[in-house]
C-alpha positions in Angstrom: 0.1 0.1 0.0 2.7 2.3 0.8 5.7 2.5 -1.7 9.2 3.2 -0.8 12.3 3.9 -2.9 15.5 2.2 -2.6 16.6 4.5 0.2 13.6 3.6 2.3 11.9 7.0 1.6 8.0 6.8 1.3 6.5 7.5 -2.0 3.1 8.8 -2.1 0.5 8.5 -5.0 -1.2 11.5 -6.2 -4.4 10.5 -4.3 -2.4 10.0 -1.0 -0.8 13.5 -1.6 -4.3 14.9 -1.7 -4.9 13.3 1.7 -1.7 14.9 2.9 -2.8 18.1 1.7 -6.1 17.9 3.5 -4.2 17.2 6.8 -1.8 20.2 5.8 -4.5 22.5 5.6 -5.9 21.8 9.0 -2.4 22.6 10.3 -2.2 25.7 8.2 -5.5 27.1 9.2 -4.9 26.4 13.0 -1.6 28.0 12.8 -3.4 30.9 11.0 -5.8 31.2 14.0 -3.0 30.9 16.5 -1.1 33.8 14.9 -4.0 35.9 15.0 -4.8 35.0 18.7 -1.2 35.9 20.0 -1.2 38.8 22.5 0.4 40.1 25.6 -1.1 38.5 28.7 -2.0 35.0 27.0 -0.1 31.9 28.1 1.2 29.2 25.8 -1.3 27.0 27.4 -4.2 29.2 26.2 -2.9 28.8 22.8 -2.7 25.2 23.2 -6.5 25.0 24.0 -7.3 27.0 21.0 -5.3 24.6 18.8 -6.6 21.5 20.2 -10.3 22.7 19.6 -9.5 23.9 16.0 -7.9 20.6 15.1 -10.5 18.4 16.5 -13.3 20.6 15.0 -12.0 19.6 11.6 -12.2 15.9 12.5 -8.5 15.7 12.8 -6.3 14.5 15.7 -3.4 16.5 17.3 -0.3 14.6 16.4 2.0 15.9 18.9 -0.4 15.1 22.1 1.1 11.7 23.6 3.9 11.4 21.0 6.6 9.9 23.1 4.9 11.3 26.0 4.5 14.7 24.9 1.7 16.3 26.9 0.3 18.9 24.6 -1.1 19.8 21.0 1.4 22.5 20.2 5.2 23.0 21.0 5.2 26.5 22.3 8.9 27.9 22.6 9.3 31.6 23.9 12.4 33.7 23.3 15.6 31.7 24.1 13.6 28.3 24.0 14.5 26.9 20.5 12.0 24.1 20.0 9.8 21.6 21.9 8.7 23.9 24.5 5.6 22.4 26.7 2.8 24.9 26.9 1.8 25.9 30.3 0.2 28.7 32.2 3.4 29.6 34.2 4.6 32.2 31.8 2.4 35.0 30.3 3.5 36.3 27.2 4.9 39.8 27.3 5.2 42.6 24.8 8.4 42.0 23.0 8.6 38.4 23.3 8.6 36.1 20.2 7.0 32.6 20.3 7.6 29.5 18.1 4.4 27.5 17.7 4.7 24.1 16.2 1.7 22.3 15.1 0.8 18.8 13.8 -2.4 17.1 12.8 -3.4 13.6 11.6 -6.6 13.3 9.1 -7.5 10.0 7.8 -4.1 8.4 8.8 -2.0 11.3 7.1 0.3 13.9 8.9 0.8 17.6 8.5 3.4 19.6 10.4 4.2 23.2 10.5 5.7 25.8 12.7 5.7 29.7 12.8 7.4 32.2 14.9 5.1 35.2 15.9 5.8 38.5 17.6 4.1 39.5 20.8 3.1 43.0 20.1 6.1 45.3 19.2 9.4 43.6 19.3 13.1 44.7 18.8 14.0 45.2 15.3 16.8 42.6 15.6 14.1 39.8 16.5 12.1 41.0 13.5 15.2 40.4 11.3 15.9 37.2 12.9 12.4 35.9 12.0 12.5 37.2 8.5 15.7 35.4 7.9 14.6 32.2 9.4 11.4 32.1 7.4 13.3 33.1 4.3 15.8 30.4 4.7 13.0 27.8 5.0 11.6 29.0 1.7 15.1 28.7 0.1 15.3 25.2 1.2 11.9 24.4 0.0 12.8 25.8 -3.5 15.3 23.0 -3.7 12.9 20.4 -3.6 12.6 19.7 -7.3 12.8 16.3 -9.2 16.4 15.1 -9.7 18.1 17.4 -7.0 19.8 16.0 -3.8 18.4 15.7 -0.2 21.6 17.9 1.1 20.6 20.6 -1.3 17.7 21.7 1.2 20.3 22.2 4.1 22.9 23.8 1.8 20.3 26.5 0.7 19.3 27.0 4.2 22.8 27.5 5.5 23.8 29.4 2.6 21.2 32.2 3.0 21.5 32.5 6.9 25.2 32.8 6.6 24.7 35.7 4.0 22.5 37.7 6.4 24.7 37.9 9.4 26.4 35.9 12.5 23.7 33.7 13.4 23.7 30.2 14.9 22.3 27.4 13.2 21.8 24.3 15.7 23.3 21.4 14.1 21.7 18.6 16.0 18.1 19.5 15.1 16.4 19.6 11.4 13.5 18.3 9.4 12.3 15.0 8.3 10.4 12.7 6.2 6.6 12.8 6.7 3.5 10.8 5.6 1.9 8.1 7.5 4.1 8.9 10.3 4.9 12.5 11.7 8.7 11.6 11.8 9.9 9.4 8.9 13.3 8.7 7.3 15.3 10.7 6.2 16.5 13.4 8.7 16.8 16.8 6.8 19.9 19.0 8.1 19.8 22.7 8.0 23.4 22.9 6.9 25.9 21.0 4.5 27.2 20.9 1.1 24.9 20.3 -1.8 24.7 17.4 -4.3 24.7 14.6 -1.5 22.2 12.0 -0.5 19.1 10.6 -2.4 17.7 12.3 -5.4 14.2 13.9 -5.0 11.5 11.8 -6.8 7.7 12.9 -7.2 5.6 11.7 -4.1 8.5 12.3 -1.7 7.3 14.5 1.4 9.6 16.3 3.8 9.1 18.7 6.7 11.5 21.6 6.1 12.3 23.4 9.3 15.3 25.8 10.0 16.0 27.0 13.5 18.1 30.1 13.9 19.7 31.7 17.0 20.5 35.2 17.5 23.7 34.0 19.2 25.6 30.7 19.5 24.4 27.6 17.7 24.9 25.6 20.9 21.9 24.4 22.7 20.8 22.2 25.8 17.7 20.3 26.7 16.1 21.3 30.1 15.1 19.0 33.1 11.5 18.3 31.6 13.5 16.3 28.7 11.7 18.4 26.0 12.4 22.0 25.8 15.4 23.0 24.1 17.2 26.4 24.8 20.2 28.3 23.6 23.1 28.0 25.9 23.8 31.8 25.9 20.0 32.6 26.7 19.7 34.6 23.3 16.4 34.3 21.4 15.8 31.6 18.6 13.3 31.5 15.9 11.8 28.4 13.9 9.6 28.1 10.8 8.6 24.7 9.3 6.2 23.5 6.4 5.5 20.1 4.9 6.3 19.8 1.3 5.7 17.3 -1.4 8.0 16.7 -4.5 6.0 17.0 -7.6 6.9 17.1 -11.5 5.5 20.8 -11.2 7.9 21.7 -8.5 7.4 21.9 -4.6 3.8 21.6 -3.3 3.9 23.2 0.1 1.1 21.0 1.7 0.8 23.2 5.1 0.7 26.6 3.3 -2.9 27.7 2.6 -1.8 28.9 -1.0 0.3 25.8 -1.5 3.4 28.1 -1.4 2.7 29.6 -4.9 3.5 33.4 -3.6 6.6 32.7 -1.8 8.2 30.1 -4.3 7.2 32.5 -7.3 10.6 34.2 -7.4 12.6 31.5 -5.9 12.5 28.4 -8.2 14.7 29.8 -10.7 17.2 30.8 -8.1 17.6 27.6 -5.9 21.0 26.5 -7.5 
């Protein structure tokens, strides 16, 4: 039922990609709602409640909740938290914070996974620029997902763009992944490296592309909750992610409401 290529990467049929698109749209709409909901005084737990209701109201299941014991619907990582923050009501969002919201949903057995970083009110211009660089790096990586190119081209494009924009840290131990009938599937997708290495892209492959970029060092550590990853220097981090399918017509961004058309329009010719 589920085809894999010689590297063990799941290949989806066009019909299966449509199911992944449906799951991706649940995630995309949920993140749009969360973006609009963020404001000073809210807690990450407030956002988690909104996210779970939105996902279940669409007939889907939150894919993070219960995954390897994770207790919530979203990962909510504030400021120096890089990824995998557990939503709680212990820390209210304040003007000037930024929050990374990572969200996943399962619909009819297929997964969607996406993340955004959102400013809380007015933020320092350096943080606005960090978010811009991180999101643009994601789109540069996504643009590399064309038939015949190599897996490492994603990370190469991410790193190349980030390095061109200033002295930012790219955590080496975290990255993207394959996605389909499971949330995390082979292969791992690095956010750095040389181009032209690894499996070639084929139509029907799907990947989650997710750069994390730090304002300071690339070094991180995991807190005692065994989930929350923070920067060791306490500086702020940003995170963006989309689930993307490889097609004969180029990348199809399954978790973007427009399929990625607007952001990819000027990039597909420049992803070399």
